[in-house]
C-alpha positions as a Markdown table, in Angstrom:
| # | Residue | x | y | z |
|---|---|---|---|---|
| 1 | Met | -47.8 | -15.9 | -89.3 |
| 2 | Ser | -45.5 | -17.6 | -91.8 |
| 3 | Asn | -43.9 | -20.4 | -88.8 |
| 4 | Val | -44.3 | -23.9 | -90.6 |
| 5 | Ile | -45.8 | -26.8 | -88.8 |
| 6 | Ala | -45.2 | -30.4 | -89.9 |
| 7 | Ile | -46.9 | -32.9 | -88.1 |
| 8 | Ile | -45.6 | -36.1 | -87.9 |
| 9 | Gly | -48.2 | -39.1 | -88.3 |
| 10 | Gly | -49.8 | -36.4 | -90.8 |
| 11 | Thr | -51.4 | -40.0 | -93.3 |
| 12 | Gly | -53.0 | -41.0 | -89.9 |
| 13 | Asn | -56.8 | -40.3 | -89.4 |
| 14 | Leu | -55.6 | -37.9 | -86.1 |
| 15 | Gly | -52.6 | -36.3 | -88.2 |
| 16 | Ser | -54.9 | -35.4 | -91.5 |
| 17 | Ala | -57.5 | -33.8 | -89.8 |
| 18 | Leu | -55.4 | -31.9 | -87.6 |
| 19 | Ala | -52.6 | -31.1 | -91.2 |
| 20 | Trp | -56.3 | -30.2 | -93.1 |
| 21 | Arg | -57.6 | -28.0 | -90.0 |
| 22 | Leu | -54.5 | -25.9 | -89.7 |
| 23 | Ala | -54.4 | -25.6 | -93.5 |
| 24 | Arg | -57.7 | -24.5 | -94.3 |
| 25 | Ala | -56.7 | -21.9 | -91.1 |
| 26 | Gly | -54.4 | -20.6 | -93.7 |
| 27 | Arg | -51.2 | -22.2 | -91.8 |
| 28 | Gln | -47.9 | -23.4 | -93.8 |
| 29 | Val | -48.5 | -27.3 | -92.5 |
| 30 | Ile | -46.4 | -30.1 | -94.0 |
| 31 | Ile | -47.2 | -33.7 | -93.5 |
| 32 | Gly | -44.9 | -35.9 | -92.4 |
| 33 | Ser | -44.9 | -39.9 | -92.7 |
| 34 | Arg | -42.4 | -43.0 | -92.9 |
| 35 | Thr | -42.1 | -42.1 | -97.1 |
| 36 | Ala | -42.3 | -39.2 | -99.3 |
| 37 | Glu | -44.8 | -41.1 | -101.5 |
| 38 | Ser | -47.3 | -41.5 | -99.2 |
| 39 | Ala | -46.9 | -38.0 | -97.9 |
| 40 | Ser | -47.2 | -36.9 | -100.6 |
| 41 | Asp | -50.0 | -38.1 | -101.5 |
| 42 | Lys | -51.9 | -37.4 | -98.8 |
| 43 | Ala | -50.9 | -33.6 | -99.1 |
| 44 | Ala | -52.1 | -34.0 | -102.4 |
| 45 | Glu | -55.6 | -35.5 | -101.5 |
| 46 | Leu | -56.8 | -33.2 | -98.8 |
| 47 | Gly | -55.3 | -29.8 | -100.6 |
| 48 | His | -55.7 | -26.8 | -98.7 |
| 49 | Gly | -51.5 | -26.0 | -99.9 |
| 50 | Leu | -50.5 | -28.6 | -98.0 |
| 51 | Thr | -47.1 | -30.7 | -98.9 |
| 52 | Gly | -45.8 | -34.2 | -98.0 |
| 53 | Arg | -42.0 | -35.6 | -96.9 |
| 54 | Val | -40.7 | -37.7 | -95.2 |
| 55 | Asn | -40.6 | -37.9 | -91.4 |
| 56 | Ala | -37.0 | -36.3 | -90.6 |
| 57 | Asp | -37.6 | -33.6 | -93.6 |
| 58 | Ala | -40.7 | -32.8 | -92.6 |
| 59 | Ala | -39.1 | -32.0 | -88.9 |
| 60 | Ala | -36.2 | -30.2 | -89.9 |
| 61 | Ala | -38.2 | -28.1 | -92.2 |
| 62 | Ala | -40.1 | -27.0 | -89.3 |
| 63 | Asp | -40.4 | -24.2 | -86.4 |
| 64 | Leu | -43.3 | -26.6 | -84.6 |
| 65 | Val | -43.5 | -30.2 | -85.3 |
| 66 | Ile | -46.7 | -32.1 | -83.9 |
| 67 | Ile | -46.6 | -35.7 | -83.4 |
| 68 | Ala | -49.5 | -37.5 | -84.3 |
| 69 | Leu | -49.7 | -40.9 | -83.5 |
| 70 | Cys | -52.6 | -43.1 | -81.2 |
| 71 | Ser | -50.8 | -44.9 | -78.2 |
| 72 | Thr | -51.9 | -47.8 | -80.4 |
| 73 | Ser | -50.4 | -47.7 | -83.1 |
| 74 | Arg | -46.6 | -47.9 | -81.4 |
| 75 | Asn | -45.3 | -51.1 | -81.2 |
| 76 | Pro | -44.7 | -52.3 | -77.6 |
């Protein structure tokens, strides 16, 4: 189980909940965000070996990418 999972939108409620649960289950998870600082801060807050990167870098480093954005967070 060495597949790396990136969660784009990982600093939001849905993304961070998914990241936390997957990491707690032993998966290697990268939280993606618009800024590396907010991604790293959220990863440190959640623990369990999570790391944070800017969205593009998180996606490039992952074997599986999950987009965790609520439809209300999109601009029309």
